[in-house]
N, C-alpha and C positions, 0 to 999 in steps of 0.2 A: 504493500500500499503506502506510496507516492503523493506527495502533492510538496512542489516547490521544492525541493529535496538538492537544488543543483551541488553547495557546498558538501555536500555527503555523500552522493549517489556515487560522482568515482572511485568510492577509497571502497563502498559496498557493490558493486561489481567485481573489482578485480579480489575479496575476499570470497565472495561468493562463488565469482567462477575458481578459485582454488579449493575450492567446497564443493564443485560439484568435480572436477579430474579425481579429488579422493574419495569421494563416495561411488563416483564409475558414470558415467552419462549415458548409461544404459537404463540406471537403477533410480533416476530422477524424474519427476514431470516438472516445471516449474512453471511459475502461473503469477500474475504481478497485474497489481492493475494502480492505475495512475489517472487520477482528474483532478480537474479544474483548477492546473499549472501554467504559469506563468512566462518562466527565467529558463528556461533550457531542458525542464527534465525528462519534458515527452520525449523531445531531439533524442536524449542518450541513450532512453530506455529504446527508442527507435533501433539504433545503433545497433546497439546489445542483440538486439532478439536475431543480426544479419552474424552476427559470434555465435551464438545458440543452433541457428541453424547450420555454420561450418562446424562444428562442434558434434552436431546432432544429435541436439539432445531436445526429448519433446519439451515444447513449452507454449503457451497465452501468455503472453501478453500483452496486453489490455491500456491503450493510452489514450488521454484527452476523451477520456470516458464521462458523458455528459448524463446517462439513467438513471444518477442518485442527487439530486440537489443536494447540493454543499449550506446546511443551515452557520449560521454567525455560533449558536452554542447554545447550550441550553438543554434538556433531554430531549432534543433533538438532535443532537450532536452523538447522543448516543445510539438514536435510531437509525442515522447514517454511517454511522461505526461501521455496526453488525451488518446495514444492508450491507457495505462495501467487502466486510471480513466473508461475507458469502458471496460472494461476486467472486471474491478472490476462489473460492473451496468447490466451486461449480463444479469445474474437471472431473473433479476427485469425486464429488456425490453422483455424477451422473457416471461413471464409469469407471470409479472405483481403483483395482489393481494397486494400490500400494496400501502399505503397514505403519508406514508414521507421515506425520504432519510435521513440519519442522518451519515455524512463524517467522518470520522476521518483522520489526516496526522496523519505522525510516531511523535504525539505528546506526552507530560505530562501533561496528564489532570485526577485529581478526577471525579467518578461520581456524586457527586453533584455539580460538573461545569457543569455534560452533561445530567441532570437533567436540572436545571439552565436555559441551552439554550433553551430544546425542549419548557421551561414554559415563555418563554423569550413573550410580550404582550399576558399573557395566549392566546397564541399559535397564538395568529389573527399579523401571517407570511406569507409569500412566500417563504423567505429566510432567514435565520438569520445568522450569527457569533460568532466567540468567539469571543478574542485578544491574538493574539501570539505577547510575547514580548521578545525580546532578545540583552542583550545592553544595549546602551542607550536608549531602548521602543519596541516600534511597528515594528517586523517583515517583516511582507508582506504588506508596504507601496508603493508597484509595485500595487500591485491590485487594494489597497484602492483609492473609491474616495468620497467625499463627497456627498451629497445629489443635491447638483447642479453641480455635473462630474468633483470638484477640483480637484488635488491633496491636498496629507495633511500631517500634521509634526509629525517625528517620535516621538517626546513627547508628553509628557500629556501636557493638554487636546487633542494632536492629530487634531483636529477640529478650524479650522481659522473663520469658520461659526456658526453663533450665537446657532442656533439649537441642534449642533453635540456637540460643545462647552458646550452647559451649560448641555447638557445629561450627560455625559462622567463626568462634575465634583459633577455632582449628582448623578453619578454612576447607570445611566438608559440607558436603552441602547439606539444608535444614530438610527435615520436614515442614511442610503448613498443610494449612487447608484452602486454602486459596493462593495465587499470584500469576504475573504475570509477565511483566519490568522486561521490555521489551524485545525480549526470543523465548519464545519458547518451542518447546517437542511434546509432540504428545500421538495415541496411537488413535489413526484414524477410522476402528469400525461406528464409534458411536454416530459418526456422520456417515453410513452408507444407508443405504435402503438394508435391508434384512437382508434380499436377494443376494449382495452384491460382499458383505462379510463373507470374513474368512471363517468358518466352522471353527471352533474351542476357543475361539481367542476372549467369548465374552462368557461371562455365567449364567450357569443355565440352573442358578438355584435363585428364590426369590428373592427381591430385594430385601438386604438387611435392616434398612433403615428406610420406612414411609415415608413418602412426596405428605409435607404437611398443605395441609388443606388451601395455602393459601397461592399454589404455587401451580402456573401455569398448564401444567400436561395432569394435573388432581383431577377427579380423579382417575387413578388406577387400578385394575384387578388382582386382588393381594397375591395371586398367582405368580404374577408376569416376570418374567425375568430379566435382566437385562439382556440376553440375546436377541427377546423378542421386543424389544422396547425400542417403541420408531426414533428414526435418527433425530441426534438434535441438531442445531447451526443456533451462532449469534444470536441477541436475542436483549432486546432492551428490557425493562423492570416490569414486570407484570401488574397486570392493575389491583391484583390484591397483596400485591408481595408488600409488607410493610416497610423497607427498605431500599432506597434509589441506590441503583448498585449500576455500573459500567455494566458493555458486555462482554469485558473482560475479566468481569469479576464472577460475571454469571456462567461464562463455558465450562473454570471447574467446580462451580460450584455446582451443573448439572451433570457432569463426567462424577461426580461422587453420590446427587443423589438419587439419579436414573439409572448409572451404570452400575455404579458399585465399586467404582473406581476408586482409591484410596490411597495410590499411593504415588501423593505428589511433593516434592520437594522443588526446593532456590538452590540453585547453586550460585556461590559469592567467587568462587572463580569464574566463570562469565561476566566481565564488567563489559559492559553497551552504555552507550549515551547518545545522545540528541544532540552534543555540540559540540567539535574540537576543544574547546577551554576544558570543560566537563572529564572529557575524556582522556585528554594528556594529563592529568589532573590525577584520575582513582587509577587509570591504568597501568602507568609509569611511577611517577613520585608518590602516591601512597603506595605503593607495592614493594619500593624499596628496602631492602630487609634493616635498614637505620630504622625511614619511617615506621617500618609495620610492628620493628621492637620497643621504638617508643609509645606508639598506639597500645599500646597492647600491655607493657609494663610498668611504660613513668604513669600518662597524662590517662589511659585508662578509661575514658570519658570522662571525666572529672565527677561525672555523676550525670550529666546532662542524656546521657544515653538510656536514663530507664522514665525519662516521661515519651509517654507515648503523644505520635502524630496525629491531633484529634483538630478532624476537619470541622468545626464549627466550633459550642465551645458547649469543653469534658464533660461535665458534669450532666449531659444531658446524654452522652453517649449510651445507649440501650441497646440489650440483645435480646437477640431473635433464631433464625433453627440455620441460619447463615451467620450465626455468630455473632460479634458488636459490630455495631450500626452507626456509618459517622454523623455524628448528627447535622450537618450542613443545609441538610431540606430539610427540619423540624415540619409534622404535622404534612408529611408528604401521604404517610400513609392512610390519612383522611381525603388526599383530592379525587 
């Protein structure tokens, strides 16, 4: 998904071309959606199409797409992002044929980090996220919840519960309830029509956690199994859901609730960012061994890392089936 990304696109294309060579040109399909750009992004992607053709890589790169109107912001932005992500997923949904989806936002990242993401936990995951960083720390704190469903800090080591905190301090993948953070990989089957799924990939046992009555897919038969659950897609918050969330939160939430996919991790070694100044700072400067030693053993957060990043009034944080909810739109549940 690209929009006016001329500053990062040359780097992104170079690094993902390396990833293509690593994974094998016959093993992948590239799907890109660009829309509403005016800075040369579309032209650069058009040029990459020719490169992919020469490499023999199957692809569908949509440039200058105008089928989805781009809103100014607010709730309509989530609907726009959901529709655009689903457009990028359309070739997979229509034809299947692949086991894993690697979904990159318009981020700066290195090919080695992408491979690191895929190799997280030796591939024993249902979904795994990178770590997008900006300014004072974690950028996508609106989406991330720790393994207990609680809000997190934007400051290293980000998590306030022991498993996540110690994992990040050891530079190891942290179990989380939800995440996105710039780049993710997840199993493809939940997006596919039942007829296109690979037998045995999804559980044939009934769901362990019944859907709450606020979920858009409620009600569902008690005997329904993940293997026979209809496919999901990126979506905005449902009309009865009590917490306003992004499509990037709703997707891993639905993986858990509708497909019983509980192995979701955030890999702190997969650093990415949306701006060069932050990428250089977090990828190279703060990763230097001297700086890392200072952060871990001397500064150690100075206590500030124990403050949750809350969008809204902290006293108004409340919990629902998806964990703790940011109160930035108090009263949304009554709209």
